[in-house]
C-alpha positions as CSV (number, residue, x, y, z in Angstrom):
1,V,41.6,24.4,2.7
2,Q,39.2,22.3,4.4
3,L,35.9,20.4,2.7
4,Q,33.7,18.9,5.0
5,A,31.1,16.6,3.1
6,S,27.8,15.7,4.9
7,G,24.6,14.6,4.0
8,G,24.3,10.8,3.1
9,G,22.4,8.2,4.7
10,L,20.2,5.4,3.8
11,V,17.4,5.7,1.3
12,Q,15.5,3.7,-0.7
13,A,15.9,3.1,-4.5
14,G,14.0,5.6,-5.8
15,G,14.8,8.2,-3.1
16,S,16.6,11.4,-3.0
17,L,19.3,13.0,-1.1
18,R,21.3,16.1,-1.0
19,L,25.1,16.4,0.0
20,S,26.7,19.0,1.3
21,C,30.6,20.2,1.4
22,V,31.5,23.2,3.2
23,A,34.4,25.1,2.0
24,S,37.1,26.4,4.5
25,G,37.4,29.7,2.7
26,R,35.7,31.3,-0.6
27,I,37.0,28.4,-2.8
28,L,34.2,27.8,-4.7
29,N,33.9,30.3,-7.4
30,I,37.5,30.2,-8.1
31,H,38.5,26.3,-8.7
32,T,36.9,23.3,-9.8
33,M,34.8,21.3,-7.6
34,G,33.8,18.3,-7.7
35,W,32.1,14.9,-6.5
36,Y,33.7,11.6,-6.4
37,R,32.5,8.4,-5.3
38,Q,34.0,4.8,-4.0
39,P,31.5,2.0,-4.2
40,P,32.5,-1.1,-1.6
41,G,35.3,-3.2,-3.5
42,Q,36.1,-0.4,-6.3
43,E,38.2,2.6,-7.5
44,R,37.1,6.0,-6.4
45,E,35.3,7.6,-9.9
46,L,34.1,11.4,-10.6
47,V,30.2,11.8,-10.1
48,A,30.4,15.3,-11.1
49,D,32.0,18.5,-11.5
50,L,31.7,22.1,-11.5
51,T,33.7,24.7,-13.3
52,S,34.2,28.5,-12.0
53,G,32.5,29.1,-14.8
54,D,29.4,27.6,-13.7
55,K,30.2,24.3,-16.5
56,T,28.6,21.4,-15.3
57,N,30.2,17.7,-16.0
58,Y,28.6,14.2,-15.2
59,A,29.2,11.1,-15.5
60,D,26.9,9.0,-17.6
61,S,25.8,7.0,-15.0
62,V,24.4,9.8,-13.1
63,K,23.1,12.0,-16.0
64,G,19.5,13.5,-15.3
65,R,19.6,12.2,-11.8
66,F,22.1,14.0,-10.3
67,T,22.8,18.3,-9.9
68,I,25.9,19.6,-8.6
69,S,25.6,23.3,-7.6
70,R,27.0,25.8,-5.1
71,D,25.9,28.8,-2.9
72,N,29.1,30.9,-3.0
73,A,27.9,32.9,-0.2
74,K,28.0,30.1,1.9
75,N,30.8,28.4,0.6
76,T,28.8,25.2,0.1
77,L,28.8,22.8,-2.7
78,Y,26.1,20.6,-3.1
79,L,25.4,17.2,-5.2
80,Q,21.0,16.9,-5.6
81,M,20.4,12.6,-5.8
82,N,17.5,12.1,-7.1
83,S,16.1,8.4,-8.5
84,L,18.7,7.1,-6.5
85,K,19.6,3.1,-7.8
86,S,21.1,0.3,-5.7
87,E,24.6,1.3,-7.9
88,D,24.5,4.8,-6.4
89,T,25.5,2.8,-2.9
90,A,29.2,4.5,-2.0
91,V,31.1,6.7,-0.1
92,Y,30.7,10.3,-1.8
93,Y,33.6,12.6,-1.4
94,C,33.7,15.7,-2.8
95,A,37.2,17.6,-4.1
96,K,38.9,21.0,-5.2
97,Q,41.0,20.8,-8.5
98,G,44.2,22.6,-8.2
99,D,46.2,24.9,-10.5
100,Y,48.2,22.9,-13.1
101,P,48.1,20.4,-14.0
102,Y,44.7,19.9,-12.5
103,A,44.7,17.3,-10.4
104,Y,42.1,17.4,-7.3
105,D,44.6,18.3,-4.4
106,Y,41.9,18.9,-1.0
107,W,39.4,16.0,-0.2
108,G,36.5,16.2,2.3
109,Q,36.2,13.2,4.8
110,G,33.6,11.2,3.0
111,T,29.9,10.7,3.7
112,Q,28.0,7.1,3.5
113,V,25.6,6.6,1.0
114,T,23.6,3.5,0.6
115,V,20.6,2.8,-1.7
116,S,18.7,-0.6,-0.3
117,S,16.7,-2.1,-3.1
């Protein structure tokens, strides 16, 4: 499995970005997929995840602003980020959740998101 994340960049506070993560195979509708981020000097944290049954979960800090989705035909996972804040600045990673014990076992290379205030 290979995951290729893209779409990061520099944006002003209040702006929007859409991250994409292309998977090497048809895995998005089989496994839970997630977006994580790692702010400078901090630990990696879960931003959002999407189950194969279309159930979503969001970190409290992004609820109402970010939306996770997927396009199975394109093998692509998305993260739409609106109303960006400076505290959203981080490297964002997409990841695939494995079978029991359900750890994330494959990761994309990360894409930098920088929000200027």
